[in-house]
SEKOL-940460 format. One record per atom (N, C-alpha, C): residue number from 1; x, y, z. Coordinates in steps of 0.05 Angstrom, whole numbers. Atoms other than C-alpha are relative to their C-alpha. Example, Ala and Ser with C-alpha at 12.3 -4.5 7.8 and 13.67 -1.06 7.14 Angstrom:
BEGIN
PT, num, x, y, z
PT, 1, 18, -24, 0
PT, 1, 246, -90, 156
PT, 1, 18, 24, 0
PT, 2, -16, -24, -1
PT, 2, 273, -21, 143
PT, 2, -15, 22, 14
//
This chain:
BEGIN
PT, num, x, y, z
PT, 1, 17, -23, 0
PT, 1, 0, 0, 0
PT, 1, 18, 25, 0
PT, 2, -15, -24, 2
PT, 2, 25, 69, -17
PT, 2, -18, 24, 5
PT, 3, 15, -25, -5
PT, 3, 2, 137, 9
PT, 3, 12, 23, -15
PT, 4, -10, -24, 13
PT, 4, 8, 200, -32
PT, 4, 3, 22, 20
PT, 5, -2, -21, -20
PT, 5, -5, 245, 28
PT, 5, -17, -7, 24
PT, 6, 16, 2, -24
PT, 6, -31, 246, 99
PT, 6, -6, 29, 8
PT, 7, 8, -27, -6
PT, 7, -71, 308, 115
PT, 7, -1, 5, 30
PT, 8, 3, -5, -29
PT, 8, -85, 299, 189
PT, 8, -1, -27, 14
PT, 9, 1, 24, -17
PT, 9, -75, 247, 244
PT, 9, -6, 10, 28
PT, 10, 6, -7, -28
PT, 10, -107, 252, 313
PT, 10, 0, -26, 16
PT, 11, -2, 23, -17
PT, 11, -88, 203, 367
PT, 11, -1, 9, 29
PT, 12, -1, -6, -29
PT, 12, -99, 201, 442
PT, 12, 26, -10, 11
PT, 13, -25, 7, -12
PT, 13, -36, 199, 484
PT, 13, 1, 10, 28
PT, 14, -3, -10, -27
PT, 14, -18, 205, 557
PT, 14, 15, 26, 1
PT, 15, -13, -26, -2
PT, 15, 4, 274, 579
PT, 15, 30, -4, 2
PT, 16, -29, 2, -1
PT, 16, 78, 285, 568
PT, 16, 13, -18, -21
PT, 17, -11, 19, 19
PT, 17, 85, 233, 513
PT, 17, -3, 10, -29
PT, 18, 6, -10, 26
PT, 18, 67, 277, 454
PT, 18, 24, 0, -19
PT, 19, -24, 0, 17
PT, 19, 138, 286, 428
PT, 19, 8, -27, -9
PT, 20, -7, 28, 7
PT, 20, 152, 211, 430
PT, 20, -20, -10, -21
PT, 21, 21, 10, 19
PT, 21, 86, 196, 395
PT, 21, 4, 13, -27
PT, 22, -4, -15, 26
PT, 22, 99, 250, 342
PT, 22, 24, -12, -15
PT, 23, -23, 11, 13
PT, 23, 168, 222, 328
PT, 23, -5, -28, -11
PT, 24, 6, 28, 9
PT, 24, 142, 150, 324
PT, 24, -18, 0, -25
PT, 25, 17, -1, 23
PT, 25, 87, 169, 276
PT, 25, 15, 10, -25
PT, 26, -15, -11, 23
PT, 26, 134, 210, 232
PT, 26, 18, -22, -11
PT, 27, -18, 21, 9
PT, 27, 182, 151, 230
PT, 27, -16, -21, -15
PT, 28, 16, 21, 13
PT, 28, 127, 101, 213
PT, 28, -11, 9, -27
PT, 29, 12, -10, 24
PT, 29, 96, 145, 160
PT, 29, 20, 12, -20
PT, 30, -21, -10, 17
PT, 30, 162, 170, 132
PT, 30, -1, 30, -5
PT, 31, 2, -29, 3
PT, 31, 149, 244, 144
PT, 31, 13, 14, 23
PT, 32, -11, -16, -22
PT, 32, 172, 299, 189
PT, 32, -21, 14, 16
PT, 33, 21, -14, -14
PT, 33, 106, 331, 208
PT, 33, 4, 30, 0
PT, 34, -1, -29, -3
PT, 34, 92, 404, 221
PT, 34, 0, 7, 29
PT, 35, -1, -6, -28
PT, 35, 112, 433, 288
PT, 35, -25, 14, 10
PT, 36, 23, -14, -12
PT, 36, 58, 457, 335
PT, 36, 6, 30, 1
PT, 37, -5, -28, -4
PT, 37, 48, 532, 339
PT, 37, 9, 5, 29
PT, 38, -11, -5, -27
PT, 38, 83, 563, 400
PT, 38, -22, 4, 21
PT, 39, 21, -5, -19
PT, 39, 17, 583, 432
PT, 39, -27, -5, -14
PT, 40, 26, 4, 13
PT, 40, -56, 566, 420
PT, 40, -10, 25, -14
PT, 41, 11, -23, 15
PT, 41, -88, 610, 368
PT, 41, -29, 4, 9
PT, 42, 28, -4, -9
PT, 42, -152, 641, 395
PT, 42, -20, -3, -23
PT, 43, 20, 4, 20
PT, 43, -215, 623, 359
PT, 43, -13, 27, -7
PT, 44, 15, -24, 6
PT, 44, -252, 677, 321
PT, 44, -25, 2, 17
PT, 45, 24, -3, -17
PT, 45, -310, 707, 361
PT, 45, -24, -17, -8
PT, 46, 23, 16, 9
PT, 46, -362, 672, 318
PT, 46, 2, -29, 8
PT, 47, -4, 28, -8
PT, 47, -332, 604, 332
PT, 47, 1, -3, 31
PT, 48, -2, 1, -29
PT, 48, -316, 618, 405
PT, 48, -28, 1, 13
PT, 49, 27, -2, -11
PT, 49, -389, 636, 418
PT, 49, -15, -26, -2
PT, 50, 13, 27, 4
PT, 50, -409, 566, 394
PT, 50, 18, -22, 9
PT, 51, -19, 20, -10
PT, 51, -354, 529, 432
PT, 51, 18, -12, -22
PT, 52, -19, 8, 21
PT, 52, -311, 525, 369
PT, 52, -13, -14, -23
PT, 53, 13, 15, 22
PT, 53, -363, 492, 325
PT, 53, -13, 18, -19
//
C-alpha cells in the first residue's frame, strides 16, 4: 500500500508523551510533520461563541 499524502492524524496519548508519539508516527509514515504553533491560536469570536463549532 502506498500513500500519496496524509492530511491529518489525531491520536490520544498520555500527557507528556506527545513528542515521542509524534516522532514515532513520523518515522512510521516516513514524514517529518509540522511543528505545533508556539501558543494556541484564539478562535474567532463567531466560533468561540459556539464552543468552536
